[in-house]
N, C-alpha and C positions, 0 to 999 in steps of 0.2 A: 198385331196390335201393339202400340207403343206403351211402355210402362210409364208409371208416374215419374220414376227416377230418370228415365231417358228424356221425358218431356221437360223436366226441370233443367237438365243439362243443356238441352237445345235452347231453351229460353235464355239461359245464362250466356250461351255463346252469342246469340242474337243481340243481347244487351251489350255485351262487350264489343261486338262489331260496330254497333251504333255509336258507342263511346269513341271508338277509334276514328270513325267518320267525322264525328263532331269536332274532335281534336284537330284532324287534318284540315277541316274547313276553317277552324279558328286560326290555324297557322297561316293559311292562304290569305285570310282577311288581314292578318297582322302584317304580312309581307306587302300587300297592296297599300295598306295605310302608311307603313314606313316609307315606301317608295314615294308616295304622294307628299309626305312631309319633307323628304329629302329634296324633291323637285321644287317644293315651295321655298325651301331655304336657298337653293341655288338662284331662283328667280328674285328673291328678296335681296340676296347679296349682289346680284347683277344690277338690280335697280339702284341699290345704295352706291355701288361703284360708279354707275353712270351719273347719278345725282352729284356725287362728290366731284367727278371729272368735270361737271358743268357748273361748278361753283358752290355746290351745297347750299347752305343757308345764306351764303354771301356771294351771289353771282356777280355782283359789281367788282369783287376782288379780282376774279379772273378777267373780267372785261377790262379793268384798269391795267392789269399786267400786260394784256395783249396790246392795249393802247400805248404802253411804254415801249414796246418793241418796234424798231424801225420797220416800216413797210417798204418793200421794194416795188417801185413803179414798173409797169410793163416796159419791155425793151422796145423803143420806137424805131429801131434800126433793122435793116435787112441782113442777110447772110453775106459775109465777105466773099469777094471773088477768089477763085482758087489761085494759090501761089504763096510764096514766102518772101520776106525781105531779102534783098541780095546781099546786104551787109558789106558792100564794097568799102574799102578804106584807101585814103590817099595821104601822102606825107606832108603835102602843103596845099594851100588853097589854090584854086584854078587861076590861070592867067586872067587879069582884069581886062576884059574886052567888051564890057557891057556899054551900050549906048546910053549915056546919062541924060540925053534929051528925049529918049523914047518913052512911051507910056506902056509899061509892062503890066501884065495881069497874070495872076496865078489862080488856077482852078484846082481845087481838091475834090475829086469825085469820091465821095465817102459812102459808106453803107447807110448813112442817115440822110443823104442828099448832097447836092453839089454846093460847095462853099467857094464863092468867087471873091477875089481880093485884088485891089489895086496896089501896085508896088511902087515905091519911091526910089527910083534909080538915081535921081539927082542928088539926094541927101544921104543915101545909104548904098553907094555903088558896090562896095565889096560884098555886102550882104545879098543884094539882089543878084549880083553876078554869081555868087555861090549857089543861090537857090535855083537859078536858071540852069547851072551846071548839074546840080544834084538831081533836079527833076528830069533833065535829059538823060541822066544815067539810070533812071528808074529807082533811085535810092529811097524815095519816100513810098514807093508802091508796096502795098500789103503791110504797111506799118500801122500800129494802133495809136490812137490818142490815149495816152496812159494816165493822165491826171486831170482831175476836175476839182476846182476849189469854188466854194460858194459862200465863204465868210467875208471878212473885210477885203480880201483880195479875191476877185472873181474871174478866173481864167480857165480855159481849156488848153492843155499843153500836149503837143504832138512832136513828131520828128525824130523819135528814138527808135531805131530798128530793133533794139532788144526789148522794148516795151517796159523796161525797168527804171528808166530815168537816168541812166548813166552811160548811154551810148552816143555815138557821134560818127562823123566821117573820117576821123583821124587827124584833122587839122582844126585850127581855131581861127577866128576872125577878129579883126579890130572892132572896137566899139565905135558906133557912128550915130550921128544925129541926136546926141544926148541933150542938145540945147534947143531941140525943136519946140516951137511954141505950142505944139499939140499936147506936150506933156508938162507944160509950165505949171508950177505950183505943186508938183509931185503927184499929179493925178493922171493916170492913163485912162482916157475915156473909153466907153464901150465901143467896140468895133476896131480898136487898135490891134494891129499885128506887130508883134515885137519878138526879139530874140531872148531866149532863156540863156542863162550862163551859170557858172559855178560860184558867183559872188566875187570872183577875181577879175581884174581888168583884162580886157581882150580875151575872154575865155569862151565866147560863143562858138557853137559848132553847127549842128543841124537842128537842134531842138528850138522850137518856137512856141509862142502862145498867142491866143486870141482872147481879148477881154470881152466878157459878156455883160459886165456892169461896171460903171466907173469905179476905179480901184486906186487907192493910195499906194504908191510904190516909189522907192527912190529912183531918180532919173539915171539909172545905170543899165537899163535894158534897151538895146537899140530898137527904136520904132522904125519900121521900114514899110509900112503899108496900112491899109484899112480894109475891113470886110464889107462886102456889098450888102444891100438891104435884104436880098433874098438869102444870102449867106447867114445873116443874123437870125433869120427865121429858123434855119436849120440848127443853128447854135442854140436857140431858145428851146427847141425840142429836146436837144441833148441835155441841157441844164434842167429842164422840167423833170426828166427821169431821175435826177439826183445822183448822189455819190454812194458807192458801195457801203453798206452797214450804216447808212444815215450819217456818216461823218461829214465834216465840212471840207475835208481835203483827202482825196484818194482816187482810186480808179472810178471812172464813171459807170453807172449802172447800164447805160446805153453801150451797145457794142459798136464803138466808133473806130472804124478802120479805113485808112486811105487806100482805096483800090487803085487810084491813079492820080498822079500830080503832074500838071503841065504848066509851063511858064511861056508866055507869048508876048511879043512886042506888038503894040497897036499901030 
């Protein structure tokens, strides 16, 4: 038989055990509540960060900033053919044996399409003779068109095997056809094919440019041909893609590479 004293002690132990269980349950509930609060804080902070990243209370500010950044148009051109510029060099211009009465044409097979040109051997014999020679040597093959301008002067410049704007064949050519009625009044009309130079007399080499919009230029760049109508369409596609970084003068966004250049007499 259990004495009253033993019964009292047993009840006290049971009470103490219930207190321990209640405290343990309270601690578990507290842990669950704190975890939920922490998770909620993380969600709120994440939402705030996402909201801020999307403009916060002023979404137009982010939109305006994005609008100010130049957008790069898709590249309209294909992948260049395998190969590298041969970089050949010569000490003097080739022997002048072009037929000045013949109708020469030059075709640039580029990554953006074929650009056909009529050459003026009668009024620019040294230049046409040089281009016929260089094309026959594969000098222009695999070379990039390294410069596009879209401001007051609107040209696409090519013919430098280095792609940096300072390369050439090793020789220079005399200026020709500078009194052509085509460039009378200091305007090179759209479609004009002309020689680039250093700004000095008789300093042209292999670099040339095609005009994609009437451009005011001093009559010091040898005009020696004009681009065909189909070639102008290809040129328009290149121009539409714009200039790198949205600048008015620089490398074109389009990957313009001359895969093959040929010059033929008609």
